[in-house]
C-alpha positions as CSV (number, residue, x, y, z in Angstrom):
1,X,91.9,117.9,103.9
2,X,93.1,119.5,106.8
3,X,95.9,118.2,107.3
4,X,98.9,120.0,105.9
5,X,100.9,119.0,102.8
6,X,103.9,118.9,105.0
7,X,103.2,118.7,108.9
8,X,105.2,119.5,111.9
9,X,107.2,116.9,113.8
10,X,104.4,116.6,116.3
11,X,101.9,116.0,113.6
12,X,98.6,114.1,115.7
13,X,97.8,110.8,114.4
14,X,93.7,111.7,115.3
15,X,93.7,109.2,118.3
16,X,95.0,111.8,120.7
17,X,98.4,109.9,120.9
18,X,101.7,111.8,119.4
19,X,102.9,110.9,116.0
20,X,106.2,111.8,116.5
21,X,107.0,108.0,117.6
22,X,110.8,106.7,118.0
23,X,113.7,109.7,118.3
24,X,111.1,112.2,118.9
25,X,110.0,113.0,114.8
26,X,108.7,110.7,112.3
27,X,110.8,109.7,109.4
28,X,109.6,111.9,106.5
29,X,109.1,109.8,103.5
30,X,110.4,111.8,100.4
31,X,107.9,112.1,98.1
32,X,110.9,113.1,95.3
33,X,112.7,109.9,95.9
34,X,115.7,111.8,95.9
35,X,117.7,109.2,98.3
36,X,116.0,105.7,98.6
37,X,119.1,104.3,100.0
38,X,119.6,106.5,102.9
39,X,115.9,106.6,103.5
40,X,115.7,102.9,103.4
41,X,118.4,102.5,106.0
42,X,117.0,105.2,108.1
43,X,113.5,102.9,108.2
44,X,115.8,99.7,108.9
45,X,117.6,101.5,111.5
46,X,115.2,102.9,113.4
47,X,113.6,99.5,114.9
48,X,110.6,97.3,114.2
49,X,108.4,99.5,113.8
50,X,108.9,103.5,113.0
51,X,106.5,106.4,112.8
52,X,106.4,108.0,109.5
53,X,105.2,110.8,107.6
54,X,103.4,110.5,104.2
55,X,102.3,113.7,102.5
56,X,101.5,115.5,106.1
57,X,99.8,112.0,107.2
58,X,101.1,110.0,110.4
59,X,101.3,106.1,110.0
60,X,103.3,103.2,111.5
61,X,106.0,101.6,109.4
62,X,106.7,98.0,109.7
63,X,110.5,97.4,108.5
64,X,111.6,94.1,109.9
65,X,110.8,90.6,108.5
66,X,109.5,88.5,111.1
67,X,107.1,91.1,112.6
68,X,105.6,91.8,109.1
69,X,105.0,88.2,108.2
70,X,102.9,88.0,111.7
71,X,101.4,91.5,110.8
72,X,100.3,90.4,107.2
73,X,98.5,87.3,108.8
74,X,97.0,89.5,111.8
75,X,92.9,90.1,111.2
76,X,92.9,92.6,113.4
77,X,95.1,94.6,110.6
78,X,92.4,95.2,107.9
79,X,92.1,97.2,104.3
80,X,88.9,98.7,105.2
81,X,89.3,102.5,105.0
82,X,86.4,103.2,107.5
83,X,88.4,101.8,110.2
84,X,90.6,104.3,109.6
85,X,90.8,107.4,112.6
86,X,91.8,109.9,110.3
87,X,89.2,108.9,107.5
88,X,86.3,109.0,109.9
89,X,87.3,112.4,111.5
90,X,87.5,113.9,108.1
91,X,91.5,114.5,108.7
92,X,92.1,112.7,105.4
93,X,89.7,113.3,102.7
94,X,89.9,112.6,98.8
95,X,91.9,115.7,98.2
96,X,94.9,113.5,99.7
97,X,97.0,112.1,96.6
98,X,97.8,109.3,98.0
99,X,94.4,108.5,98.9
100,X,93.5,106.4,95.5
101,X,96.3,104.0,96.7
102,X,94.0,102.8,99.4
103,X,90.3,103.4,98.6
104,X,90.8,102.1,95.1
105,X,87.2,100.6,94.8
106,X,86.2,96.8,95.8
107,X,88.5,94.3,94.5
108,X,90.5,91.5,96.0
109,X,93.0,94.0,97.0
110,X,91.3,95.9,99.1
111,X,88.9,93.4,100.7
112,X,89.7,90.8,103.9
113,X,87.9,87.8,105.3
114,X,85.5,85.8,103.3
115,X,85.3,88.4,101.0
116,X,89.2,88.3,99.7
117,X,88.5,84.4,99.6
118,X,85.8,84.8,97.2
119,X,87.5,87.7,95.1
120,X,91.1,85.7,95.4
121,X,89.4,82.3,94.4
122,X,88.1,83.8,91.2
123,X,91.7,85.1,90.3
124,X,92.9,82.0,90.9
125,X,90.9,80.1,88.8
126,X,91.8,82.7,86.3
127,X,95.8,82.7,86.4
128,X,96.3,78.8,86.4
129,X,99.7,77.2,85.9
130,X,99.1,76.1,82.7
131,X,97.7,79.5,81.2
132,X,101.2,81.1,82.9
133,X,102.9,78.2,80.8
134,X,100.9,79.0,77.8
135,X,102.4,82.7,78.1
136,X,105.9,81.8,77.6
137,X,106.1,81.4,73.8
138,X,104.3,84.9,73.7
139,X,106.6,86.2,76.1
140,X,109.9,85.0,74.4
141,X,108.2,86.3,71.3
142,X,107.5,89.6,72.2
143,X,111.0,89.8,73.9
144,X,112.9,89.2,70.8
145,X,110.9,91.3,69.0
146,X,111.9,94.4,71.5
147,X,115.3,93.7,71.2
148,X,115.2,94.0,67.7
149,X,114.0,97.5,68.4
150,X,116.6,98.2,71.1
151,X,119.2,97.3,67.9
152,X,117.9,99.6,65.4
153,X,116.9,102.7,67.9
154,X,121.0,102.0,69.3
155,X,122.4,102.8,65.8
156,X,121.7,106.1,66.4
157,X,123.6,106.2,69.9
158,X,122.4,105.8,73.5
159,X,119.0,103.7,74.1
160,X,116.5,104.1,76.8
161,X,116.5,100.7,78.1
162,X,113.0,101.5,80.0
163,X,111.1,103.1,77.3
164,X,112.3,100.5,74.7
165,X,112.5,96.7,76.6
166,X,111.6,97.2,80.4
167,X,108.0,98.9,79.9
168,X,106.7,97.7,76.7
169,X,107.6,94.1,77.4
170,X,105.3,93.7,81.0
171,X,102.8,96.2,79.4
172,X,102.3,94.3,75.8
173,X,102.0,90.5,78.4
174,X,99.5,91.7,80.8
175,X,97.4,93.0,77.8
176,X,97.8,89.8,76.1
177,X,96.8,87.9,79.1
178,X,93.9,90.3,80.1
179,X,93.0,91.0,76.6
180,X,93.9,94.6,76.1
181,X,93.8,96.7,73.0
182,X,97.3,97.3,72.1
183,X,96.0,100.6,70.7
184,X,95.5,101.4,74.7
185,X,99.0,100.8,75.7
186,X,99.9,104.0,75.4
187,X,97.6,106.0,77.0
188,X,97.2,103.5,79.9
189,X,101.0,103.9,80.0
190,X,100.2,107.6,80.6
191,X,97.1,107.2,82.6
192,X,99.6,105.3,85.4
193,X,102.4,107.5,85.4
194,X,100.4,110.4,86.1
195,X,98.2,108.3,88.7
196,X,101.6,107.6,90.9
197,X,103.5,110.6,90.4
198,X,103.5,113.2,93.1
199,X,103.7,115.5,90.6
200,X,100.2,115.1,89.2
201,X,97.6,117.7,90.7
202,X,95.2,115.7,92.7
203,X,92.0,116.8,90.6
204,X,94.1,115.6,87.2
205,X,95.0,112.0,89.5
206,X,91.0,112.1,90.2
207,X,89.8,112.4,86.4
208,X,92.7,110.0,85.8
209,X,91.0,107.3,88.1
210,X,87.3,107.9,86.4
211,X,89.7,107.2,82.8
212,X,90.8,104.2,83.6
213,X,87.7,103.3,85.4
214,X,85.8,103.9,82.0
215,X,88.1,102.0,80.0
216,X,87.9,99.0,82.4
217,X,84.2,99.2,82.3
218,X,84.1,99.1,78.8
219,X,86.0,96.0,78.7
220,X,84.2,94.0,81.4
221,X,81.2,94.9,79.4
222,X,82.4,93.7,76.2
223,X,83.8,90.6,77.6
224,X,80.4,90.1,79.1
225,X,78.6,90.0,75.9
226,X,81.3,88.2,73.9
227,X,83.6,86.1,75.9
228,X,87.2,85.4,74.6
229,X,90.2,83.6,75.9
230,X,91.9,86.2,78.1
231,X,91.5,86.3,81.8
232,X,88.9,89.4,81.7
233,X,86.8,86.6,80.3
234,X,87.9,84.1,83.0
235,X,87.3,86.6,85.6
236,X,83.3,87.1,84.2
237,X,82.9,83.1,84.0
238,X,84.6,82.0,86.8
239,X,82.2,79.6,88.8
240,X,83.5,78.9,91.8
241,X,84.0,80.3,95.2
242,X,80.7,81.9,95.6
243,X,78.7,84.6,93.7
244,X,79.9,85.8,90.2
245,X,82.1,89.0,90.3
246,X,80.0,91.9,90.0
247,X,81.2,94.5,87.2
248,X,82.6,96.8,89.9
249,X,84.6,94.0,91.4
250,X,86.1,93.0,88.0
251,X,86.8,96.4,86.8
252,X,88.3,96.8,90.5
253,X,90.8,93.8,89.8
254,X,91.3,95.0,85.8
255,X,92.6,98.4,87.2
256,X,94.9,97.0,89.9
257,X,96.5,94.3,88.3
258,X,97.4,95.6,85.2
259,X,98.7,98.3,87.2
260,X,100.9,95.6,89.2
261,X,101.4,93.3,86.2
262,X,103.5,95.8,84.5
263,X,104.8,98.0,87.1
264,X,106.5,95.4,89.3
265,X,108.0,93.9,86.3
266,X,109.4,96.9,85.1
267,X,111.6,97.6,88.2
268,X,112.7,94.1,88.8
269,X,114.4,93.8,85.2
270,X,115.7,97.5,85.4
271,X,117.4,97.0,89.0
272,X,118.9,93.7,87.8
273,X,120.1,94.7,85.1
274,X,121.4,98.2,87.4
275,X,122.4,95.6,90.3
276,X,124.8,93.4,87.5
277,X,126.5,96.7,86.0
278,X,127.4,97.6,89.3
279,X,129.0,94.5,90.2
280,X,130.9,93.0,87.2
281,X,132.0,89.9,88.9
282,X,128.8,89.1,89.9
283,X,127.5,89.4,86.2
284,X,130.9,87.3,84.8
285,X,129.8,84.6,87.1
286,X,125.9,84.8,85.5
287,X,127.0,84.7,81.8
288,X,129.7,81.8,82.7
289,X,126.7,79.8,84.0
290,X,128.7,80.1,87.4
291,X,125.4,81.5,88.8
292,X,121.9,81.0,87.9
293,X,119.6,83.9,86.5
294,X,116.8,82.7,89.5
295,X,119.3,83.8,91.7
296,X,119.7,87.2,90.2
297,X,115.9,87.7,90.6
298,X,115.2,86.5,93.9
299,X,118.6,88.8,95.0
300,X,117.0,91.5,92.9
301,X,114.0,91.4,94.2
302,X,115.0,91.1,97.9
303,X,117.6,94.1,97.4
304,X,116.0,96.8,95.7
305,X,112.4,95.6,95.5
306,X,110.0,97.1,93.0
307,X,107.7,98.2,95.6
308,X,109.1,100.6,98.2
309,X,106.0,101.2,100.5
310,X,102.6,99.2,100.6
311,X,99.8,101.3,101.9
312,X,97.9,100.7,104.2
313,X,96.2,98.6,106.8
314,X,94.3,99.8,109.6
315,X,94.1,98.5,113.1
316,X,90.8,97.3,114.5
317,X,92.1,97.2,117.8
318,X,95.3,98.0,120.3
319,X,98.1,95.6,118.7
320,X,101.2,95.2,120.6
321,X,104.6,94.7,118.1
322,X,108.0,93.9,120.0
323,X,107.1,96.4,122.5
324,X,105.4,99.2,120.8
325,X,101.5,99.4,120.6
326,X,99.4,100.7,117.2
327,X,96.4,101.8,118.4
328,X,93.1,101.3,117.1
329,X,92.6,103.2,114.0
330,X,95.8,104.1,113.2
331,X,97.2,103.1,109.9
332,X,100.8,100.6,109.4
333,X,102.6,100.7,106.1
334,X,104.6,97.8,105.0
335,X,107.9,99.1,103.9
336,X,109.2,96.4,101.8
337,X,112.7,97.8,100.9
338,X,113.5,98.2,104.2
339,X,112.2,95.0,105.2
340,X,114.6,93.1,102.5
341,X,117.5,94.8,104.4
342,X,116.7,93.5,107.4
343,X,119.9,92.1,109.2
344,X,117.9,89.8,111.6
345,X,116.5,87.9,108.3
346,X,119.6,88.6,105.6
347,X,122.8,88.8,107.8
348,X,125.1,91.9,108.6
349,X,125.4,92.8,104.7
350,X,121.8,93.0,104.1
351,X,122.3,96.2,102.3
352,X,124.8,94.9,100.2
353,X,123.9,93.0,96.5
354,X,125.1,89.3,96.7
355,X,123.7,86.3,94.2
356,X,125.8,83.8,96.1
357,X,124.6,84.5,99.8
358,X,125.2,80.8,101.3
359,X,121.5,80.7,103.0
360,X,117.9,80.1,101.2
361,X,116.8,84.0,100.0
362,X,113.5,84.0,101.8
363,X,112.8,87.4,101.1
364,X,108.9,88.5,101.0
365,X,108.8,91.3,97.9
366,X,105.6,89.4,96.9
367,X,104.0,89.9,100.2
368,X,102.9,87.3,102.5
369,X,99.4,85.6,103.5
370,X,95.8,86.3,102.5
371,X,97.6,89.0,100.2
372,X,100.6,87.9,98.8
373,X,100.8,89.2,95.2
374,X,99.1,87.1,92.7
375,X,101.4,88.2,89.8
376,X,104.6,86.9,91.4
377,X,105.0,83.5,88.8
378,X,104.0,85.8,86.1
379,X,106.4,88.7,87.3
380,X,109.3,86.0,87.8
381,X,108.5,84.3,84.4
382,X,108.9,87.4,82.2
383,X,112.2,88.6,84.1
384,X,113.4,84.8,83.7
385,X,113.0,85.1,79.6
386,X,113.6,88.9,79.4
387,X,116.9,89.1,81.8
388,X,119.4,86.2,79.7
389,X,118.0,86.9,76.5
390,X,118.8,90.9,76.9
391,X,122.6,90.0,78.4
392,X,122.7,86.6,76.0
393,X,122.1,89.1,72.8
394,X,124.1,92.1,74.3
395,X,126.8,90.7,76.5
396,X,129.0,93.9,76.6
397,X,125.8,96.3,77.8
398,X,126.6,99.2,79.9
399,X,125.3,102.5,81.2
400,X,125.5,105.4,78.8
401,X,126.0,107.9,81.9
402,X,127.1,107.8,85.5
403,X,125.2,105.5,87.7
404,X,124.3,108.2,89.8
405,X,122.4,110.0,87.3
406,X,119.9,106.8,87.3
407,X,117.2,108.4,89.3
408,X,113.9,107.4,90.6
409,X,110.4,108.9,89.3
410,X,108.9,110.9,91.8
411,X,106.5,108.2,92.8
412,X,106.1,107.1,96.8
413,X,105.1,103.3,96.6
414,X,106.8,102.1,93.7
415,X,110.7,102.1,92.9
416,X,110.2,103.5,90.1
417,X,113.5,104.9,87.4
418,X,113.1,107.7,85.3
419,X,115.1,106.2,82.3
420,X,117.7,103.7,81.6
421,X,119.7,105.1,78.9
422,X,122.6,102.4,77.7
423,X,125.2,101.3,75.1
424,X,124.5,97.6,73.8
425,X,128.1,97.2,73.1
426,X,131.0,98.0,75.5
427,X,133.1,99.7,72.3
């Protein structure tokens, strides 16, 4: 890749335009995620569109709710990487660490238009409201088993809420839904952690992608030969919305859905717990039944989004947004955490956690338009079971370290905490 790992403030975007944009310099997105709140404020305060730099690569970031809604339904912005000038010219190649999040194989996450509708229809046939409701007792059973594990491990002192509860819960749920062998859970977690981490060398990340492809190809072939009552079989057997899915399409959907299906919920659960522990008056209101858990979930999704930056869409022609022009061939990132702090949408205190906000919480953390997250209902269902069960079992739960020691993993796209040590009781 010809672009350096950290470009200068005058990075060129490959279209003949200066990539410095507003204020003269792009906002460099920190791959180590050292100050997520500060970065969120800088993006939010920079304007509707601002120039950013992602590991040496320039792009636009949209940070306003209304503009993001418009752009996410604008057919001139597409997922097709071949429309990206930097990719066409060879200035960005497979050596770029974030390329696997953009050029991720053929799935409903990487195509647009009629092909997206066809792949999305297949998934909608598989993830029905009835199938999700049938998952409720499964989620409840897994939740209570993991709470038992928490209690057992806490006998020796603090316990990591992420490793023992928030991570295995959604991984177990999505695996049951999709028919993943439980024996694969540790390996899948290791692979996805390496895939997202900015500390993983790119040659190792490409090997991770190949291994994930192999695991899900084996799954797809096994279910083709012997279907079961799971989502993988349902994707293969779905008979509406055009031609059946190809093996590549099944594998692409599985790989992305397992990633999104557990990563998002890990963040939602941990961020909600952290917010409530930092706001004891609001926690007291919830435990007293004065405020519902749905308000906690929606405010957490808005204020501390599981996804920080969604990569990437490309302009097929010049697009004007509030006086700024996205040129044909440029890339656009949707910065969901900054969007959640948009004062125009959520009021002057948008950067404050408040489960009692008087107006409806109309955030867009799960996206908007044709590509809205298909697993949003599942994530809400899991959090809606896990959070009241956790606080019901351990109402005195508290952090085992100062809150400033709860830090992020070096993951540029996800709001992924390294660990979450807690004492389960206040005594």
